[in-house]
C-alpha positions in Angstrom: 9.0 17.8 -33.0 7.9 17.4 -29.4 9.0 14.2 -27.7 6.3 11.9 -26.5 5.8 10.8 -22.9 8.6 8.6 -21.5 8.4 4.9 -22.2 7.2 2.8 -19.3 10.7 1.3 -19.0 12.2 4.8 -18.5 9.5 5.8 -16.0 10.2 2.6 -14.0 13.9 3.1 -14.0 13.5 6.7 -12.9 11.2 5.8 -10.0 13.5 3.0 -8.8 16.4 5.4 -8.9 14.5 8.0 -6.9 13.5 5.4 -4.3 17.1 4.2 -4.0 18.4 7.7 -3.5 15.7 8.5 -0.9 16.5 5.2 0.9 20.2 6.1 1.0 19.3 9.5 2.5 17.5 7.6 5.3 20.4 5.3 5.9 18.8 2.3 4.2 19.3 0.3 1.0 17.0 0.4 -1.9 15.8 -3.2 -1.3 14.3 -2.0 2.0 11.5 -0.3 -0.1 9.0 -2.2 -2.2 7.5 -0.3 -5.2 3.8 -1.2 -5.5 2.5 -0.2 -8.9 -1.0 1.3 -8.4 -2.9 0.0 -11.4 -6.3 1.5 -11.0 -7.7 2.2 -14.5 -4.5 0.9 -16.1 -5.3 -1.5 -19.0 -4.2 -5.1 -18.5 -1.8 -5.0 -21.4 0.0 -2.1 -19.8 0.2 -3.9 -16.5 1.6 -7.0 -18.3 4.3 -4.8 -19.8 5.2 -3.5 -16.4 5.5 -7.1 -15.1 7.7 -8.0 -18.0 9.9 -5.1 -17.0 10.3 -6.6 -13.6 7.6 -4.9 -11.5 6.6 -7.6 -9.1 4.1 -5.9 -6.8 0.8 -4.5 -8.1 -2.0 -2.6 -6.2 -5.7 -2.4 -7.0 -8.2 -0.2 -5.3 -11.5 -1.8 -6.3 -12.5 -5.5 -6.1 -14.5 -5.5 -9.3 -11.7 -4.0 -11.4 -9.2 -6.3 -9.7 -11.1 -9.4 -10.6 -10.8 -8.7 -14.3 -7.2 -7.4 -14.1 -5.9 -10.3 -12.1 -7.6 -12.8 -14.4 -6.0 -11.1 -17.5 -2.5 -10.6 -16.0 -2.3 -13.8 -13.9 -2.7 -14.4 -10.2 0.8 -15.7 -10.0 2.4 -13.0 -12.2 2.9 -10.7 -9.3 2.2 -10.0 -5.6 -1.2 -8.4 -5.6 -2.1 -5.7 -3.0 -5.5 -4.3 -2.1 -4.7 -0.6 -1.6 -8.2 0.8 -1.6 -10.9 0.9 1.1 -12.2 -2.6 1.7 -15.9 -3.2 2.5 -16.7 -6.0 4.9 -18.9 -7.8 2.4 -16.0 -8.0 -0.1 -13.6 -9.7 2.4 -14.1 -13.1 0.8 -13.0 -12.0 -2.6 -10.1 -10.0 -1.1 -8.8 -13.2 0.4 -9.0 -15.0 -2.9 -7.5 -12.2 -5.0 -4.8 -10.5 -2.9 -1.6 -11.3 -1.0 -1.8 -8.2 1.2 -4.6 -5.9 2.3 -3.4 -2.4 3.2 -6.5 -0.7 4.5 -7.8 -2.6 7.6 -9.5 0.2 9.6 -11.8 -1.7 12.0 -12.5 -5.0 13.7 -15.5 -5.8 11.6 -13.5 -6.0 8.3 -10.6 -7.6 10.2 -12.9 -10.3 11.6 -14.5 -10.9 8.1 -11.0 -11.3 6.6 -10.0 -13.6 9.4 -13.0 -15.8 8.9 -12.7 -16.1 5.2 -8.9 -16.6 5.4 -9.4 -19.4 7.9 -12.0 -21.1 5.8 -9.6 -20.9 2.8 -6.7 -22.2 5.0 -4.8 -19.1 4.1 -2.8 -16.5 6.1 -3.1 -13.1 4.5 -0.8 -10.1 5.3 -2.6 -7.0 6.6 -1.8 -3.5 7.5 -3.9 -1.3 9.7 -4.8 2.1 8.1 -4.2 5.1 10.3 -5.9 8.5 9.7 -2.9 10.4 11.0 -4.4 13.8 10.2 -7.9 12.9 11.3 -9.3 14.0 7.9 -13.0 13.5 7.5 -12.5 12.6 3.8 -10.1 9.7 4.6 -10.6 6.2 6.1 -8.5 4.9 8.9 -8.4 4.7 12.7 -7.4 7.7 14.7 -3.9 7.5 16.3 -5.3 7.4 19.8 -7.6 4.5 19.0 -4.9 2.5 17.2 -3.5 0.3 19.9 -6.7 -1.5 20.9 -7.3 -2.2 17.2 -3.8 -3.6 16.7 -4.2 -5.9 19.7 -7.5 -7.2 18.3 -6.2 -7.7 14.8 -3.0 -9.4 16.0 -5.1 -12.0 17.9 -7.2 -13.1 14.8 -6.3 -16.3 13.1 -5.6 -16.2 9.3 -4.2 -12.7 9.5 -0.5 -11.7 9.5 -0.5 -8.2 10.9 2.9 -6.6 10.1 2.5 -2.9 9.8 0.6 0.3 9.2 -0.6 2.3 6.2 -1.7 5.9 5.7 -2.7 8.3 2.9 -0.8 11.5 3.0 -2.6 14.9 2.8 -3.3 16.6 -0.5 -0.5 19.1 -0.7 1.2 21.0 -3.5 4.7 20.5 -2.0 5.8 17.0 -1.2 7.7 18.4 1.8 4.4 19.4 3.4 3.5 15.7 3.7 6.6 14.9 5.7 5.0 15.5 9.1 2.3 13.0 8.4 4.7 10.3 7.4 7.0 11.0 10.4 3.9 10.8 12.6 3.0 7.4 11.3 6.5 6.1 12.0 6.3 7.5 15.5 2.9 5.9 16.2 4.3 2.6 14.9 7.4 2.8 17.1 5.3 3.6 20.2 2.9 0.7 19.4 5.7 -1.8 19.0 7.2 -0.7 22.3 3.9 -0.7 24.3 2.3 -3.8 22.8 5.4 -5.9 22.0 4.3 -6.3 18.4 6.6 -6.3 15.3 5.3 -3.9 12.7 8.1 -3.5 10.2 6.0 -2.4 7.3 5.0 1.2 6.6 2.8 1.7 3.5 2.9 5.5 2.8 3.7 7.7 -0.1 2.2 8.0 -3.6 3.3 9.6 -6.9 3.7 13.1 -5.6 5.4 12.4 -2.3 6.9 8.9 -2.3 10.5 10.2 -1.9 9.6 12.1 1.3 7.8 9.0 2.5 10.9 6.8 1.9 13.0 9.4 3.8 10.6 9.0 6.7 10.8 5.2 6.8 8.3 3.9 4.2 8.8 0.3 3.2 5.9 0.2 0.7 5.2 3.0 -1.7 2.1 3.1 -3.9 2.9 4.8 -7.2 0.4 5.1 -10.1 0.5 8.3 -12.1 4.3 8.8 -12.0 4.6 5.3 -13.4 1.7 4.8 -15.8 0.8 8.4 -16.6 -2.5 10.1 -15.8 -5.6 8.0 -16.5 -9.2 9.1 -16.9 -10.8 9.2 -13.5 -7.6 9.7 -11.5 
């Protein structure tokens, strides 16, 4: 008889072990990397199971889905991350729902987040999304336009800018994404030196390439399929 898919607990343990080994290869400890469970299209019951197993960071890609999911799982049950593209008109809900927004890619959405966070007397963590490969299909600021955006976002009240985010290229071999992740780290290091900002967080790496991302300095990895299995629509 064929064995069924691994239990969620086994998947979570395996991913944590892979993160720890990749972190060790980069001269870091496992605790330097946060696993964000990407819960797009994952039923709330499955998410609650993951939280019960100790998964403390959850990432949603769509505001509408996040509203129902967070209501069902509990706002205080985990740290909630907005890991998809955020439209300016959804900034208010993002401030209410999330602890961190990964995909700030322009001043208009940053200003909207700042305004709503200030109104709510909150300070929300944000990452600026960089389109390292300048791919037309991806959101994010081009590397040569990054520094003015960082200066602008850093000056806004209500926002705690502390890093960068990128989406790696669609590749068959994880190794082929390494150059993109290394480039984001290089861009970050240069921006810190030139602007005097502290940008410790690098959100990069997903199910197919998170180990390479960790080797290149990722502090946040967004893992969905490898953890929860393939869902319809992903």
